[in-house]
C-alpha positions as CSV (number, residue, x, y, z in Angstrom):
1,X,74.6,115.4,125.9
2,X,77.0,113.1,127.1
3,X,78.3,111.3,123.9
4,X,81.6,109.3,126.1
5,X,83.0,108.6,129.0
6,X,86.7,107.7,128.7
7,X,89.4,106.7,131.4
8,X,93.1,106.1,130.6
9,X,96.0,106.5,132.3
10,X,99.1,108.9,131.4
11,X,100.6,106.7,129.1
12,X,97.0,105.8,126.9
13,X,95.9,102.6,128.1
14,X,92.4,102.5,128.5
15,X,90.4,101.8,131.8
16,X,86.9,102.5,131.5
17,X,85.1,103.4,127.7
18,X,81.6,104.0,127.7
19,X,79.9,105.7,124.4
20,X,76.3,106.6,124.6
21,X,76.6,107.1,121.0
22,X,77.9,105.2,117.9
23,X,81.4,105.0,118.0
24,X,81.9,104.2,114.4
25,X,80.3,108.1,114.3
26,X,82.3,109.3,116.1
27,X,85.7,107.8,115.5
28,X,87.7,111.2,116.6
29,X,87.1,110.9,120.7
30,X,88.4,107.3,120.4
31,X,90.8,106.8,123.6
32,X,93.9,107.3,121.0
33,X,92.9,110.3,119.9
34,X,91.7,112.0,123.0
35,X,94.5,111.0,124.9
36,X,96.9,113.0,122.6
37,X,94.8,116.0,123.1
38,X,94.4,116.2,127.0
39,X,98.0,114.6,127.2
40,X,99.7,117.6,125.4
41,X,97.6,119.9,126.8
42,X,100.1,122.2,129.4
43,X,98.9,122.6,133.1
44,X,97.9,125.7,132.9
45,X,95.2,125.3,130.4
46,X,91.7,125.3,131.1
47,X,90.3,121.5,131.4
48,X,88.0,121.5,128.3
49,X,88.6,122.0,124.8
50,X,86.4,121.7,121.5
51,X,87.0,119.1,119.0
52,X,85.8,119.3,115.9
53,X,83.7,116.3,113.4
54,X,85.6,117.5,110.6
55,X,89.8,117.1,111.7
56,X,89.8,116.2,114.8
57,X,93.5,116.1,115.0
58,X,94.1,118.6,113.3
59,X,96.7,121.3,114.5
60,X,94.1,125.0,114.6
61,X,96.0,128.5,115.1
62,X,95.6,129.1,118.9
63,X,97.9,125.8,119.1
64,X,95.7,124.4,121.7
65,X,93.3,121.6,119.4
66,X,90.3,124.6,119.5
67,X,88.7,125.8,116.6
68,X,89.0,129.6,116.7
69,X,85.7,131.6,115.4
70,X,87.8,132.6,111.7
71,X,88.5,128.7,111.4
72,X,84.8,127.9,112.0
73,X,83.5,130.6,109.5
74,X,86.2,128.8,107.1
75,X,83.9,125.5,107.8
76,X,80.5,127.0,107.4
77,X,82.0,129.1,104.1
78,X,83.1,125.8,102.3
79,X,79.6,124.2,103.6
80,X,81.6,121.6,106.0
81,X,79.5,120.4,108.9
82,X,80.6,122.4,111.9
83,X,79.1,120.4,114.6
84,X,81.5,120.2,117.8
85,X,82.1,117.4,120.6
86,X,83.6,119.3,123.6
87,X,86.1,117.3,126.0
88,X,86.3,117.7,129.4
89,X,88.9,116.4,131.6
90,X,90.3,116.0,134.7
91,X,93.9,114.3,135.8
92,X,93.8,112.4,139.4
93,X,97.0,110.9,140.0
94,X,98.0,108.7,137.1
95,X,94.5,108.3,135.2
96,X,92.6,111.1,132.9
97,X,88.5,111.3,133.7
98,X,87.3,112.5,130.5
99,X,83.7,113.3,129.4
100,X,83.0,114.2,125.4
101,X,79.5,116.6,125.4
102,X,78.0,118.8,122.7
103,X,78.0,122.4,122.8
104,X,74.8,121.8,125.2
105,X,76.3,120.8,128.4
106,X,77.6,123.1,130.9
107,X,81.2,122.9,131.1
108,X,82.0,123.9,135.1
109,X,78.8,121.4,135.8
110,X,80.6,118.2,133.9
111,X,83.9,119.3,135.9
112,X,81.8,118.9,138.9
113,X,80.1,115.5,137.3
114,X,83.8,114.5,137.1
115,X,84.3,115.0,140.8
116,X,81.1,113.7,142.1
117,X,82.2,110.2,139.3
118,X,85.5,109.6,141.6
119,X,84.2,110.3,145.0
120,X,81.4,107.6,144.2
121,X,84.1,105.3,143.0
122,X,86.3,106.0,146.5
123,X,83.6,105.6,148.2
124,X,83.0,102.2,146.9
125,X,86.4,101.2,146.6
126,X,87.7,102.8,149.7
127,X,90.4,104.6,148.1
128,X,89.9,103.7,144.5
129,X,93.3,102.9,142.3
130,X,93.8,102.2,139.1
131,X,93.9,98.6,139.7
132,X,90.6,98.8,141.1
133,X,89.3,100.0,137.6
134,X,90.9,97.2,136.0
135,X,90.0,94.2,138.1
136,X,86.2,95.3,139.2
137,X,85.4,96.9,135.9
138,X,82.2,95.8,136.6
139,X,81.5,97.8,139.6
140,X,82.8,100.8,138.0
141,X,80.2,100.6,135.3
142,X,77.7,100.2,137.4
143,X,78.7,103.0,139.1
144,X,78.9,105.5,136.0
145,X,75.4,104.2,135.6
146,X,73.9,105.3,138.0
147,X,75.3,108.6,137.1
148,X,74.7,108.8,133.7
149,X,72.7,106.5,131.4
150,X,71.9,107.5,127.5
151,X,73.8,110.5,127.9
152,X,71.3,111.8,130.0
153,X,72.7,112.6,133.6
154,X,70.5,110.7,136.3
155,X,72.0,111.5,140.0
156,X,74.8,113.7,141.3
157,X,74.1,112.7,145.2
158,X,77.6,110.3,146.0
159,X,75.5,109.1,149.0
160,X,72.3,108.5,147.0
161,X,74.8,106.8,144.0
162,X,76.5,104.3,146.9
163,X,73.2,103.4,148.0
164,X,72.1,102.7,145.1
165,X,75.4,100.6,143.8
166,X,75.5,98.9,147.3
167,X,71.8,97.6,147.0
168,X,72.2,96.5,143.1
169,X,75.3,94.9,144.4
170,X,73.1,93.1,147.1
171,X,70.9,92.5,145.1
172,X,73.2,90.6,142.6
173,X,74.3,88.3,145.6
174,X,71.2,87.5,146.9
175,X,70.5,86.4,143.9
176,X,73.5,84.3,143.2
177,X,73.7,82.6,146.8
178,X,69.7,81.5,145.9
179,X,70.9,80.0,142.6
180,X,73.8,78.6,144.0
181,X,73.6,77.1,147.3
182,X,77.0,75.4,147.9
183,X,79.5,78.4,146.3
184,X,81.6,80.1,148.7
185,X,80.9,83.3,149.5
186,X,77.6,83.5,148.3
187,X,76.3,84.6,151.6
188,X,74.8,88.0,152.4
189,X,78.0,89.8,153.4
190,X,78.1,93.2,152.0
191,X,81.4,93.2,151.0
192,X,82.0,94.3,147.3
193,X,85.5,92.3,147.5
194,X,83.2,89.0,148.5
195,X,86.0,88.7,151.3
196,X,83.8,85.7,152.9
197,X,81.3,87.7,155.3
198,X,78.2,86.3,155.7
199,X,79.2,82.6,154.2
200,X,76.3,80.9,154.4
201,X,77.8,77.3,152.4
202,X,75.8,74.0,153.8
203,X,79.5,72.0,155.3
204,X,77.6,70.3,157.2
205,X,75.4,68.7,154.6
206,X,78.2,67.5,152.7
207,X,80.4,66.3,155.2
208,X,76.7,64.3,155.7
209,X,77.0,62.7,152.3
210,X,81.0,62.4,152.3
211,X,80.2,60.2,155.7
212,X,77.1,58.6,154.5
213,X,78.9,57.3,151.5
214,X,81.8,55.8,153.5
215,X,79.4,53.8,155.7
216,X,78.1,52.4,152.6
């Protein structure tokens, strides 16, 4: 199961956070805690590591943030819970994309899923950058919801994800246009940035009302 999806920049500022379990039960996978782990990883190390529930930020004997067999055995003998969350991440330019999963998930499968998420964002935002996640966070969450819901992977096809998010965005615009006929940009355009395509504001009706008022 996927417990959380986090995106933060290389200074640790969160750009997207989505938890599929109560955050109060996973204090050790907060953006700050995870950033402190992945930002200190050497480039030549693999892109996944284990985070024990007991002490998420403790230094292990391996020095890599991953529990060794002897350490796990020690926790078991001390009757300490040994459930482990697995952090899988990828670094793209100034952003870290992080999935926190349980031990039942495939590390390589999640690495591929991160790539699917990034390609889906890039398809929707046309060369996605950090500011897109800041100013269009709702669209980023909508894209993620097409891929993962309830901690379960639903879709991995980038084309299908893009079509679904575009259809949902079109439905929202149509609903808004029907409820607000005078709103600028409430037409049937397909631009995700609302660039004014398909503008159908009834300005003639407004002009008639204004001229009629002056005639009186």
